[in-house]
C-alpha positions as CSV (number, residue, x, y, z in Angstrom):
1,X,-23.9,6.3,12.0
2,X,-23.1,4.4,8.5
3,X,-19.3,3.0,9.7
4,X,-17.6,2.9,13.1
5,X,-14.6,4.3,14.2
6,X,-12.9,0.9,13.2
7,X,-14.0,1.0,9.7
8,X,-12.3,4.3,9.2
9,X,-9.1,3.5,10.7
10,X,-9.1,0.4,7.9
11,X,-9.7,2.1,5.3
12,X,-7.0,4.7,6.5
13,X,-4.6,1.6,6.8
14,X,-5.4,0.7,3.5
15,X,-4.4,3.7,2.0
16,X,-1.6,4.2,3.7
17,X,-0.1,0.3,2.7
18,X,-1.1,1.8,-1.0
19,X,0.7,4.5,-0.7
20,X,3.7,2.8,0.9
21,X,3.7,0.7,-2.3
22,X,3.8,3.4,-4.7
23,X,6.4,5.1,-2.6
24,X,8.7,2.0,-2.5
25,X,8.3,1.3,-6.2
26,X,9.0,5.2,-6.9
27,X,12.2,4.9,-4.7
28,X,13.7,2.0,-6.5
29,X,13.3,3.5,-10.0
30,X,13.5,-0.2,-11.4
31,X,10.2,-1.5,-13.2
32,X,11.6,-5.4,-12.9
33,X,13.2,-4.7,-9.4
34,X,12.8,-6.6,-6.5
35,X,10.3,-4.0,-4.5
36,X,8.2,-4.1,-7.7
37,X,7.7,-7.6,-8.4
38,X,7.6,-9.1,-5.3
39,X,6.9,-6.9,-2.0
40,X,4.5,-4.2,-3.3
41,X,1.6,-7.1,-4.3
42,X,2.3,-9.1,-1.3
43,X,-1.3,-7.1,0.5
44,X,-3.0,-7.8,-1.9
């Protein structure tokens, strides 16, 4: 098996963080808002 269960868990968590960042920017509806400028890029 090339990947273990922890690897799949990390991939899913990363996808959830990315999706959550996009959801937060969508909810704020502001290009220069606090979420779009400071919170969303922080996991990167």
